[in-house]
C-alpha positions as CSV (number, residue, x, y, z in Angstrom):
1,M,-137.6,14.7,71.1
2,T,-140.3,13.0,73.1
3,D,-141.5,9.4,72.9
4,S,-144.9,9.5,71.2
5,K,-145.9,6.2,72.8
6,N,-145.4,7.4,76.4
7,T,-147.0,10.9,76.7
8,T,-148.3,10.6,80.3
9,D,-146.3,11.3,83.4
10,T,-146.1,8.1,85.4
11,G,-144.8,9.8,88.6
12,E,-142.0,7.3,88.9
13,T,-138.8,8.3,90.5
14,L,-135.3,7.1,90.4
15,P,-134.9,3.5,91.5
16,G,-133.9,3.2,95.1
17,V,-135.0,6.7,96.0
18,D,-137.6,7.0,98.8
19,V,-139.7,10.1,98.2
20,S,-142.5,9.2,100.6
21,D,-141.6,11.9,103.1
22,W,-140.8,14.7,100.5
23,P,-143.1,17.7,100.6
24,E,-145.5,18.3,97.7
25,P,-143.8,20.5,95.1
26,A,-144.7,24.2,95.2
27,Y,-145.7,25.7,91.9
28,V,-144.4,29.2,91.7
29,T,-145.5,31.6,89.0
30,H,-143.4,34.5,88.1
31,D,-146.0,37.1,86.9
32,V,-144.6,40.3,85.4
33,P,-145.9,43.4,87.1
34,D,-148.0,45.9,85.3
35,W,-145.3,48.6,85.5
36,L,-141.7,48.7,84.4
37,I,-140.2,49.9,87.7
38,P,-141.5,49.3,91.3
39,S,-143.2,52.2,93.0
40,R,-140.4,52.9,95.5
41,V,-137.9,53.2,92.7
42,Y,-140.4,55.4,90.8
43,D,-140.7,57.7,93.8
44,I,-136.9,58.0,94.2
45,L,-136.3,58.6,90.4
46,K,-139.1,61.2,90.5
47,W,-137.5,63.0,93.5
48,L,-134.1,62.9,91.8
49,G,-135.2,63.9,88.4
50,L,-137.6,66.8,89.5
51,I,-135.9,68.2,92.6
52,V,-132.4,67.0,93.4
53,L,-130.5,66.9,90.1
54,P,-131.8,70.3,88.7
55,A,-131.1,71.9,92.1
56,L,-127.7,70.4,92.2
57,A,-127.0,71.6,88.7
58,V,-128.0,75.2,89.5
59,F,-125.9,75.0,92.7
60,V,-122.8,73.8,90.9
61,N,-123.3,76.3,88.1
62,T,-123.6,79.2,90.6
63,V,-120.9,78.2,93.2
64,G,-118.4,76.3,91.0
65,P,-116.9,79.3,89.2
66,A,-116.8,81.4,92.4
67,W,-114.6,78.7,94.0
68,G,-112.6,78.0,90.9
69,W,-113.9,74.4,90.3
70,P,-112.6,72.9,87.1
71,H,-115.0,71.6,84.4
72,V,-118.1,73.3,85.9
73,D,-119.9,73.3,82.5
74,A,-119.3,69.6,82.0
75,I,-120.5,68.8,85.5
76,V,-123.7,70.9,85.0
77,I,-124.4,69.2,81.6
78,T,-123.9,65.8,83.2
79,L,-126.3,66.6,86.0
80,N,-128.9,67.9,83.7
81,A,-128.5,64.8,81.4
82,L,-129.0,62.5,84.5
83,G,-132.2,64.5,85.4
84,I,-133.5,64.0,81.9
85,L,-132.7,60.3,82.0
86,A,-134.6,59.9,85.3
87,G,-137.5,61.8,83.9
88,A,-137.6,59.6,80.8
89,L,-137.5,56.5,82.9
90,I,-140.4,57.6,85.1
91,G,-142.3,58.9,82.1
92,V,-142.1,55.5,80.3
93,S,-143.2,53.7,83.4
94,A,-146.1,56.1,83.9
95,I,-147.3,55.7,80.3
96,K,-147.0,51.9,80.5
97,Q,-149.1,51.9,83.7
98,R,-151.8,54.1,82.1
99,L,-151.9,51.9,79.0
100,D,-152.2,48.7,81.1
101,R,-155.0,50.3,83.1
102,A,-156.9,51.3,80.0
103,A,-156.7,47.8,78.5
């Protein structure tokens, strides 16, 4: 609770502390960016979601049974799910950016 009688900042410091050579305080603002993810992360997720993960899923689905790899179906489903997750993340970010530009 604040003291209603003393509402102004007097600029006083602790007794016995010399602040004459201290630099002026820097006021930092932490603005939230207009997008949810930075552009570099967006580019990486886009590359992963559209190219790498689907291609890797097809590769594992094709080569895995020929080499006798266990759990090929589970691996392919996981890779496809990761691709969808990456696509959803970049889609949400793209929609947010478009809505912010329109406003």
